MARBA-3410 file (N, C-alpha, C, O; in Angstrom, 1 decimal):
100
2.3,4.5,-17.9,1.4,4.2,-18.2,1.1,2.5,-17.7,0.2,2.0,-17.0 ~ 2.7,1.5,-18.7,2.6,0.4,-18.0,2.5,0.2,-16.5,2.2,-0.8,-16.0 ~ 2.9,1.2,-16.1,3.3,0.7,-14.7,1.8,0.6,-14.1,1.3,0.0,-13.2 ~ 1.3,1.3,-15.0,-0.8,1.6,-14.0,-1.3,0.1,-14.6,-2.2,-0.6,-14.1 ~ -0.8,-0.1,-15.5,-1.7,-1.4,-15.9,-1.0,-2.3,-15.3,-1.8,-2.9,-14.6
0.1,-2.7,-15.3,0.5,-4.0,-14.3,0.0,-3.8,-12.9,-0.5,-4.8,-12.3 ~ 0.0,-3.2,-12.5,-0.2,-2.7,-11.0,-2.0,-3.0,-10.9,-2.4,-3.4,-9.8 ~ -2.9,-2.9,-11.9,-3.5,-2.9,-12.1,-4.1,-4.8,-12.1,-4.6,-5.4,-11.2 ~ -4.0,-5.1,-13.0,-3.8,-6.7,-13.1,-3.4,-7.4,-11.8,-4.0,-8.4,-11.3 ~ -2.1,-6.5,-11.1,-1.5,-7.4,-10.4,-2.5,-7.6,-9.0,-2.6,-8.7,-8.4
-3.4,-6.3,-8.5,-4.2,-6.1,-7.8,-5.6,-6.8,-7.8,-6.2,-7.2,-6.8 ~ -6.0,-7.1,-9.4,-6.9,-7.4,-9.6,-6.8,-9.0,-9.6,-7.6,-9.8,-9.0 ~ -6.0,-9.4,-10.1,-5.7,-11.0,-9.3,-5.5,-11.1,-8.0,-6.0,-12.1,-7.4 ~ -5.1,-10.4,-7.5,-4.9,-10.6,-5.8,-6.4,-10.3,-5.2,-6.9,-11.0,-4.3 ~ -7.1,-9.2,-5.9,-8.8,-9.4,-5.1,-9.7,-10.8,-5.5,-10.6,-11.4,-4.8
-9.2,-11.2,-7.0,-10.0,-12.3,-7.4,-9.6,-13.7,-6.8,-10.2,-14.8,-6.9 ~ -8.1,-13.4,-6.0,-7.9,-15.0,-5.8,-7.9,-15.0,-3.8,-7.6,-16.0,-3.1 ~ -8.2,-13.7,-3.1,-8.7,-13.2,-2.2,-10.6,-13.9,-1.7,-11.3,-14.4,-0.8 ~ -10.7,-13.4,-3.3,-12.4,-13.9,-3.5,-12.7,-15.0,-3.7,-13.7,-15.5,-3.1 ~ -11.6,-15.9,-4.7,-11.9,-17.4,-4.2,-11.6,-18.0,-2.8,-12.1,-19.0,-2.4
-11.0,-17.4,-2.4,-10.4,-17.9,-1.0,-11.5,-18.5,0.0,-11.6,-19.6,0.5 ~ -12.3,-17.2,0.2,-12.9,-16.4,0.8,-14.1,-17.2,0.3,-15.0,-17.3,1.2 ~ -14.3,-17.6,-0.7,-15.6,-18.7,-0.5,-15.7,-20.0,-1.1,-16.6,-20.3,-1.9 ~ -14.6,-20.7,-0.7,-14.3,-21.8,-0.5,-13.9,-21.7,0.7,-13.9,-22.8,1.1 ~ -13.6,-20.8,1.6,-13.9,-21.3,3.3,-15.1,-20.6,4.2,-14.9,-20.6,5.4
-16.3,-19.9,3.5,-17.0,-20.0,3.9,-17.4,-20.6,4.9,-17.3,-20.2,6.1 ~ -17.9,-21.8,4.5,-18.5,-23.2,5.5,-17.2,-23.2,7.1,-17.7,-23.6,8.2 ~ -15.7,-22.8,6.9,-15.2,-22.8,7.8,-14.7,-22.0,8.7,-13.7,-22.1,9.4 ~ -16.2,-20.9,8.6,-15.4,-19.5,9.2,-15.8,-19.4,10.9,-15.3,-18.7,11.7 ~ -17.0,-20.6,11.4,-16.6,-20.8,12.2,-18.2,-19.7,13.0,-18.3,-19.3,14.2
-19.0,-19.6,12.1,-20.3,-18.1,12.2,-21.0,-19.4,12.3,-20.6,-20.6,12.0 ~ -22.8,-18.6,12.9,-23.9,-19.1,12.5,-24.8,-18.9,11.0,-24.8,-17.9,10.4 ~ -25.3,-19.8,10.7,-25.8,-19.5,9.1,-26.2,-18.1,8.8,-26.0,-17.8,7.6 ~ -26.9,-17.0,9.9,-27.0,-16.3,9.2,-25.6,-15.6,9.2,-25.9,-15.0,8.1 ~ -24.5,-15.2,9.4,-23.7,-15.2,9.8,-22.5,-15.4,7.9,-21.7,-14.6,7.3
-23.1,-17.0,7.8,-22.4,-17.5,6.1,-23.2,-16.7,5.6,-22.6,-15.9,4.9 ~ -24.2,-16.6,5.6,-25.5,-15.9,4.5,-24.8,-14.2,4.2,-24.4,-13.7,3.2 ~ -24.9,-13.7,5.2,-24.6,-12.5,4.9,-22.6,-12.2,4.2,-22.2,-11.3,3.5 ~ -21.9,-13.2,4.7,-20.7,-13.4,4.0,-20.9,-13.4,2.3,-20.6,-12.6,1.5 ~ -21.8,-15.2,2.0,-22.3,-15.0,0.6,-23.1,-14.2,-0.1,-23.4,-14.5,-1.2
-23.5,-13.0,0.7,-24.3,-11.9,0.0,-22.8,-10.8,-0.8,-22.5,-10.4,-1.9 ~ -22.2,-11.0,0.7,-20.7,-9.8,0.4,-19.9,-10.4,-0.5,-19.4,-9.8,-1.4 ~ -19.7,-11.6,-0.5,-19.2,-12.2,-1.7,-19.5,-12.2,-2.8,-18.5,-12.0,-3.5 ~ -20.6,-12.3,-3.5,-21.3,-12.0,-4.4,-21.3,-10.8,-4.6,-20.9,-10.6,-5.8 ~ -21.6,-9.7,-3.9,-21.0,-8.5,-4.3,-20.3,-8.2,-4.5,-20.2,-7.3,-5.3
-19.1,-8.9,-3.9,-17.3,-8.6,-4.2,-17.4,-9.2,-5.5,-16.3,-9.1,-6.0 ~ -18.3,-10.0,-6.3,-17.7,-10.8,-7.4,-18.1,-10.1,-8.4,-17.6,-10.4,-9.5 ~ -19.0,-9.1,-8.4,-19.7,-8.2,-9.2,-18.8,-7.4,-9.7,-18.5,-7.1,-10.8 ~ -18.4,-6.9,-8.3,-17.8,-5.3,-8.6,-16.0,-5.8,-9.2,-15.2,-5.1,-9.8 ~ -16.0,-7.0,-8.7,-14.6,-7.4,-9.8,-14.7,-7.6,-11.1,-13.8,-7.1,-11.8
-15.9,-8.3,-11.7,-15.9,-8.7,-12.8,-16.4,-6.9,-13.8,-16.1,-6.9,-15.0 ~ -16.9,-5.9,-13.3,-17.2,-4.4,-13.4,-15.9,-4.1,-13.6,-15.6,-3.7,-14.7 ~ -14.9,-4.2,-12.5,-13.9,-3.5,-12.8,-12.8,-4.5,-13.7,-12.3,-3.8,-14.7 ~ -12.5,-5.9,-13.6,-12.5,-6.2,-15.6,-12.4,-5.8,-16.4,-11.4,-5.3,-16.9 ~ -13.9,-5.8,-16.8,-15.0,-5.2,-17.7,-13.8,-3.1,-18.0,-13.0,-2.9,-18.9
-14.1,-2.6,-17.4,-13.5,-1.2,-17.5,-12.0,-1.2,-17.9,-11.4,-0.4,-18.7 ~ -11.5,-2.4,-17.1,-10.0,-2.2,-17.2,-9.3,-2.9,-18.7,-8.2,-2.8,-19.1 ~ -10.6,-3.8,-19.5,-10.4,-3.8,-20.6,-10.5,-2.5,-21.6,-9.7,-2.3,-22.6 ~ -11.1,-2.0,-21.4,-11.4,-0.6,-22.1,-9.8,0.1,-22.6,-8.7,0.1,-22.0 ~ -10.2,0.6,-23.8,-8.8,1.7,-24.3,-8.6,2.5,-23.7,-7.5,2.8,-23.3
-9.4,2.9,-23.4,-8.9,4.7,-22.7,-8.0,4.0,-21.6,-7.8,3.0,-21.0 ~ -7.2,5.8,-21.7,-6.4,5.7,-20.0,-6.8,6.2,-18.7,-6.3,5.9,-17.6 ~ -7.8,7.0,-19.3,-8.5,7.7,-18.1,-9.4,6.0,-17.6,-9.3,5.7,-16.5 ~ -10.0,5.5,-18.2,-10.5,4.0,-17.4,-9.4,3.4,-16.7,-9.5,3.3,-15.5 ~ -8.3,2.9,-17.5,-7.3,2.3,-16.5,-7.2,2.8,-15.2,-7.5,2.1,-14.3
-6.7,4.5,-15.1,-6.3,5.0,-13.8,-7.6,5.0,-12.6,-7.5,4.8,-11.4 ~ -9.0,5.2,-13.4,-9.7,5.3,-12.4,-9.9,4.2,-11.8,-10.4,4.3,-10.7 ~ -9.6,2.6,-12.2,-9.5,1.3,-11.5,-8.6,1.3,-11.2,-8.8,0.4,-10.3 ~ -7.3,1.7,-11.1,-6.4,1.7,-10.4,-6.6,2.6,-8.8,-6.5,2.0,-7.7 ~ -7.1,3.9,-9.0,-7.8,4.7,-7.7,-8.8,3.3,-7.2,-8.5,3.0,-6.0
-9.8,2.5,-7.6,-10.5,2.3,-6.8,-10.2,1.0,-6.2,-10.6,0.6,-5.1 ~ -9.1,0.2,-7.4,-8.4,-1.0,-6.3,-7.4,-0.6,-5.0,-7.2,-1.3,-4.1 ~ -7.0,0.8,-5.1,-6.4,1.0,-4.1,-7.0,1.5,-3.1,-6.3,1.5,-2.1 ~ -8.4,2.1,-2.9,-9.2,2.3,-2.2,-9.2,1.1,-0.9,-8.7,1.6,0.1 ~ -9.5,0.1,-0.8,-9.2,-1.1,-0.1,-8.1,-1.0,0.5,-8.1,-1.2,1.8
-6.9,-0.7,-0.2,-5.4,-0.9,0.7,-5.5,-0.1,1.6,-5.4,-0.4,2.8 ~ -5.9,1.2,1.0,-5.8,2.7,1.6,-6.9,2.2,3.5,-6.6,2.3,4.6 ~ -8.0,1.8,2.8,-8.6,1.6,3.6,-8.2,0.6,5.1,-8.6,0.8,6.2 ~ -7.5,-0.2,4.7,-7.2,-1.1,5.7,-6.0,-0.7,5.9,-5.5,-1.5,6.6 ~ -5.3,0.1,5.7,-3.7,0.6,6.5,-4.2,2.1,7.1,-3.5,2.6,7.9
-5.1,2.6,6.7,-5.5,3.8,8.1,-6.4,2.8,9.0,-6.2,3.2,10.1 ~ -7.1,1.8,9.1,-7.6,0.6,10.2,-6.6,0.2,11.0,-6.5,0.2,12.2 ~ -5.6,-0.3,9.9,-4.2,-1.1,10.8,-3.8,-0.3,12.3,-3.7,-0.6,13.5 ~ -3.3,1.2,10.9,-2.7,2.2,12.3,-3.6,2.4,13.2,-2.9,2.6,14.2 ~ -4.7,2.6,13.5,-5.7,3.5,14.4,-5.8,2.4,15.2,-6.0,2.5,16.5
-5.9,0.9,14.5,-5.8,-0.4,16.0,-4.3,-0.4,17.1,-4.1,-0.8,18.2 ~ -3.3,0.3,15.7,-2.0,-0.1,16.5,-1.8,1.0,17.6,-1.1,0.8,18.6 ~ -2.5,2.4,17.3,-2.4,3.4,18.0,-3.2,3.0,19.5,-2.8,3.3,20.6 ~ -4.5,2.2,19.3,-5.5,2.2,20.2,-5.0,1.2,21.3,-5.6,1.1,22.4 ~ -3.8,0.3,20.8,-3.4,-0.8,21.4,-2.3,-0.1,22.4,-2.1,-0.6,23.6
-1.7,0.9,21.9,-0.7,1.5,22.4,-1.4,2.2,23.7,-1.0,1.9,24.9 ~ -2.4,3.1,23.3,-3.1,4.0,23.9,-3.3,2.7,25.2,-2.6,3.0,26.1 ~ -3.9,1.7,25.3,-4.8,1.3,26.0,-3.7,0.8,27.0,-3.9,0.9,28.2 ~ -2.0,-0.1,26.5,-1.3,-0.3,27.2,-0.5,0.7,28.3,0.2,0.3,29.2 ~ -0.6,2.0,27.9,-0.4,2.6,28.3,-1.2,3.4,29.9,-0.8,4.0,30.9
-2.5,2.9,29.4,-3.5,3.8,30.3,-3.5,2.3,31.6,-4.0,2.3,32.8 ~ -2.9,1.3,30.9,-3.0,0.1,31.9,-1.6,0.2,32.6,-1.6,-0.3,33.8 ~ -0.4,0.6,32.3,0.5,0.9,33.0,0.5,2.0,34.1,1.5,2.2,34.8 ~ -0.8,3.0,34.2,-0.8,3.9,35.2,-0.4,5.3,34.7,-0.4,6.3,35.4 ~ 0.0,5.2,33.2,0.4,6.5,32.7,-0.7,7.6,32.7,-0.4,8.7,32.4
END
């Protein structure tokens, strides 16, 4: 259980740092005003979700910490699946351009 607790706090800190970095660089994103407005909305929702996860993680129940751990792993798993899909698409495009 200590491992899950340590991983929870590590992932919460990483996500908090990413949200903070994103909020500090929102004006340097190179998008128009509508894009910055959408990004601000997503950041607001992200901070709310992070606060909810922090509150749930403070609960003394083991199930609550396991649920937070699973929820924190969802973006990592989604990013990994996206990365694998992009890599396979890149390989297919290269093979099509080579005439195979």
